[in-house]
N, C-alpha and C positions, 0 to 999 in steps of 0.2 A: 504493500499500500504506499510506503514511504517513497519507494523508487518510482511508483506510478505518479505520485504527487509531484516529485521533482521533474519528471518528464513533461507533465502538463504545464508546470511553470516555465520550463525551458521553451516548449513550443509556443506558449503564450507570449513570452518575451521576444521570440523570433518574429511572431506575427505582428507585434506592436512595432518592432524595428522596421519591418517591411512596409507597414502602414505609414510610418513617419517618412520613409524614403519616397513613397509614392506621393504623399502630400507635397513633398519638396519638388519632386519632378513633374507633378500634374500640370502646373501652368505652362511649363516649357513643352511638354508633349502635346497638350491641347493646342497651344499656339502654333506649333509646327503643323499639325493636321489641319487646323482651320485655315491658316494662311496659304498652305499649299493647295488645298481644295479650291479656295477663292480664286487663286491665280489661273486655274484651268478655265475659268469662266471669262476672264478679262484680258488674257494674253494678247489677242488681236488689237485691243485698244492701245496696249503698250507699244505695239509695233507702229501703229499710226502716229502716236505721240512723238516717237523717236524720228520718224521721217519728217514731220513738221518742224521739230527742233533743229534738224540738219538742213532746213531751207526749202522743203517741198512747198510749192505754191498751189498744188492741186487741191480741189475740194474732196470731201470724204469719199463719196461714191466713186469718182474716177480714180482716186488713189487706190481704193480697194480692188477695182477692176484691173489696174496696172499690176498690183502685187500678185493677183490670182493668175494673170496672163503670163507674167514673166517668171514667177517662182512657184506657181501652183498653190494648193491649199496649205501646203507645209509653210509657205512663206508667211502666213498669218500667225504661225506659231514659232517663227524664227526666234531662237534663244530660249525656248521653253525649258530645256535642261538646266541652263544657267539660271533661269528664273526660279525653277524649283530648288536648285542649290542655294540660291539666295534666300528663299523663304525658310529653308531648313537650317539656315545659320542666322541671318539678320532677323527674319520674321519671328523665329522661335525665341531668339534671345530677347528682343525688345518687348514682346508680349509677355514672356515668362518673367523677365526682370520687373516690368511694371506691376504685374499682379502680385508678385512676391513682395515688392516694396510697399504697395498700397495695402495689402493684407496685414503686413507687419505694422504699418502706421495705424491702421484701424484697431488692431489688437492693443496697441499702446493706449489709444484713446479710450477703448472700452475698459481696460484695466484701471486707468486713471479715474474714470467715471464711477466704476464700481467701489474704488477706494474712498471716493468722496460721497458715497451713498446714493449715487444715481445709476440706474440700471434700465437698459432697454429703450431709452429715449433716442429718437432719430438723430438729433444733433450730436449725440455722443457716438453714433455708429457711422456717420457720414463725414468724410474728409472735406475740409474747406478747398476751394479751387486752387489756392496757391500751393497747398501740399500736394494735391494731385499733379499740379504742374511740375513740381520738383521731381516727383517720381517718374513722370513722363520724359522729362529732359534727361535724367540719369539713364533711364532704360534706352532712350534713343541713342545716346552717346555710346553705350556699351555694345548695343546691337550693331551700330554702324562699323565699329572697329572690327568686330567679329566677322561681319558679312561683306566687308569691302572687296575682297577678292572675287567673290561671286557677283557682286554688283558690277564690278568693272567688266567681268565677262559678259553679263547681260547687255551692257551698253555696246560693247564692241561687236558681239554677235549680231544684235539687232541692227546696228548701224552699218555693218560691213557691205551689205548689198546695195546700199544707197550711195556708196563712195564710187568715184570713177574707177573703171576697170583696172587701171594700172596701179591703184592704191589699195585694192582689195586684198585681204589676207586669206580669204576663203577658208576660214576655220571649220574644222570637222565637227566640233562640239565644244562643250564647256571645258573638258580636260585638255583638249588640244589648245584652246585659247589660253589657259593658265600656264601650260608648259611653255608655249612659244613666248608669252609675256615674260616669264622668268628667264628664259634664255636670252631674250633681247634686251630686257631692262633690269634684270636682277630680281631678287625676291621682293625688294622694297617697291618694285614696279607694280606689284599687285595692290599696293596701297596708294597708287597715284590718285590724286583728287580726294584723298581721305578726309582732308579738312572740310571740303564742301560736302562730302557724304555725311560726316558727323553733324555738320550744321544743318543740313537738309533733314536728316533723321530726327534730330532734336525738334525741328520745326514741325515735322509730320506728327511726331508723338504728342507734342504739346497741343497742336490743333486738333488732333484725331482722338487720342485715348483720353486725354484730360477733359476735353469738351464733351466727349461721348459719356464719360462717367458723370460729369456735372449735369448734363441734360437728363440722363437717366434718374439721378437723385431728385431733380426738380419735378420730373413727371410723377415719381413715386410720392413726393410730398404733396402733390396736387390730387392724389387719390388713385393713381395707377397701381396695379398689383406689382408687388416686389418680385422682380425676375420675370414678369409677364411679357406678353407680346408687345403691348403698347410701350412700355418702358425700355425694353431692349431694342426694339426696332427703331423707335423714335430717337433714342440716344445714338444709335448707329448712323442714322441718316444725318443727324446734326454733326457728328464726328467726321463723316465722309466729306460733307460740304466744307466745313471749316478747315479740315486737314488739307484738302486739295487746294483751296484758295490761299492758304497761308504758306504752303510749301512749294508752290509752282515756281517762283523765281529761283529758289535754291536748287530745284531739280534741273532747271534749264542750265544754269551755270555748271553744275555737276556733270551733266551730259556733254557739254561743250568741252570741258577740260579732259574728261575721260576718253572721249572719242577723237581728240585732235591728232593730227598726223603732221610730221615735218615736211616742209616744202622742199623744192629741188636743191636748196642750199643747206638743208638739214636743220632749218630753224623752225621751232614750234610757234604757232600763232599767238599763244598766251604764255606769259611767265608764271602765272599763278591764277587761282580762283578770283582773287580781288582784281587782277589785271583784266581777266575776262569780263567781269561785271562792269568795270570802268569803261572798257572799249565798247561793249555792247550798248551801254547807256548813252555814251557820246555819239555813237554812229547810228543807232536805230531808235533810241528813245526808250522810255520805260515799259511801253506795251510789248516790246520784244520779248521780255522775260515771260510773257504769257502766250508766246507762240505755241500753238497746239493745245491750248487750254481745254478745248472741247473733248478731244480724245483723252487728254490727261484726266479731266474730271470724270468722264464716263469709264475710265479705268480705275481711278483712285476711289471714287465714291462707292461703286458697287463692290469693289474689293474690300473696302472698310466695312460695308453693311454685311456682306456675306461672312467676313472673318469674325466680326464681333458677335453676330447672331449665332453662328455655328459654335463659337467659343463658349458663349453662354449656355447653349443647348448641351454641349458636351459635358461641361462642368455640372449642370443641373442633373443630367442623366446619370453621371457617376455618383453624385450625392445621393440620388434616389436608390441607386443599387447598393451603396454602402449602408444607407439607412434600412433597406430591406434585409441586408445581411445581419445587422444588429437586432432587428426585430426578430428574425428567424432564430438567432442564437438565444435571445432572451426567451422566446417561446419554447425552445428546446429545453432550456434550463428550467423553466416553470413546469413543463411537462414531466421532466425528470423528477422534480420535487413532489409533484402530485402522485407520480408512480410510487415513490418511496412512502408517501403518506398512505396510499391505498394498501400497500403491502403490510404496513404496520397495523392498520385497522383490520385487515383480514386475519393477521395472526391473533390479535386480541379476540376477534369473534370466534375463531377456531378454539382458542383456549377456553372461552366461556361455554361453548357447546360441549367440549370434552368434560368440563367440570360438572355440567348439568346431567350428563349421561353417567358419569361415575362420581357420585358425591363422596364416596370413601376417600378418593384421592385428594379431596380438598381438606380432610381432617388433619389436625396436627399430628406429627409423627409420634409424639409422646402419648397421645390418646390411643392410637392404634397399638402401641406397645403394651399398655396397660390391659387392653382387651386380650 
């Protein structure tokens, strides 16, 4: 019995350790799945956006026809492998870090509120916007550093067919792009334009995740069900619009820097991201930073909406499954206790019946001896 008890305690300890590990990894796993699934729906819009940023003057329908005619249907998904690699690095990291930081901040607020005798009030469970913003900025910076090599590959693969024939690299895929970049520019070449990537990702996260969470809290405060369709979808729409509008100029400069090629004299068109922004502003005016905003918005907003809605649904589904497991365990424990009680009652009843049938057995031993 003692060995059995020790084994049960050991198994319970392992189960708790696995549960803690899963709760730590859950935001990152869910973020990776949600971001990758959303990309499959919006990749063609990313291709259109890149062509406009590289100077295409065609409207959307003629450009789509040209891509289909010259490159086939696969041209609409040019750079998809790099895009998935990006979502599995940058997307996973930024979503996972943001949710981890915000959950940690909420726990601190909840613990502080309980220590002060306040429990369960909305203002104690919801973060202020400035705190959400700090979590979003930190998550964007970390995600950008992790995902910059894949992001560079996305830009180069998507832009390659739009370049003149003599400048094309004709990459075979994301791995080929990364290997050739390392050979030609060194390992640090994978982080070309990383300053703008970090800046852009911080802007995206601030405009997207922080505003989506804020809008969701506001809707719930107005009466929407917590975690319901209205609050989740409404917050995602707000996050998609604000994120796209806020981050477009940073995305334009990032794309220009990462896709630039040296001229016949070996000189690059821009010295830095700041030089790119300055030259673009002086030559084309501020609206140039919003070149391709239509495709960018119809890529960014749906991607945000699908990602955040799917992320919320995955988390909710996993929480329900975990709750079902707890209920089942509790039910099993309760059933076991009831079975023990039933056995004990049955023994007592059998003992009473035996005594009724054999009254002499109930007499004291001393009395039977005297007889």
